[in-house]
N, C-alpha and C positions, 0 to 999 in steps of 0.2 A: 458746329463750326469748330475746327481744330483750335486748340488753345493757342498754339504758336501763331497761327494765321490771324486769330482774333487780336492778339497782342500787337502783331505787326500792323494791322489795320488801324488800331487805336493810336499807335505810335506815329504812323504817317499823318493821321489827322491832327495830332497834337503838334507835330513839327510844322505842319502847314499853318496852323493857327498862330504859332509863335513867330514864324517867318512873316506872316501878314502883318502882325502887330508891330514887329520891328521895322518892317518896311514903311508902314504908315508913320511910325514915330520919327524916322529920319527923312521921310519924303522920298523914298526910293521905290518907284513904281515897279521896277523889274523884280525886286525882292517880294513885293506884294503879289505879283503874278506867279512867281515861283512857289510862294506859300499857298496860293489858291490851287495850283496844280498838284502840290503834294497832298493837300486836303482832299481834293477830288480823287486822287489815286487811292487814298485810304478808304474813302466812301465806296469806290468801285470794288475794292478788295472785299470789303465787308458785305456788299451786296452779292458778290460772287459766292462767298462762303455761305451766305444765308440761303441762296438758291441750291447749293449743294446739300445743305441740311434738309431742305424741303423735299428734295428728291429722294433722300434716304428714308423718309418716313412712310 
């Protein structure tokens, strides 16, 4: 996995977790949903890069 893509995936997941926590804290379901979407995007990016690494071996 490219280091920059790995970092980007981790950052997206972290932003998603923070947004979810903030949304739950203030009772904003829209923010929780956006956080969940950002976390899912980070997981998808991580899975994509993992598949690319598997193909290279």
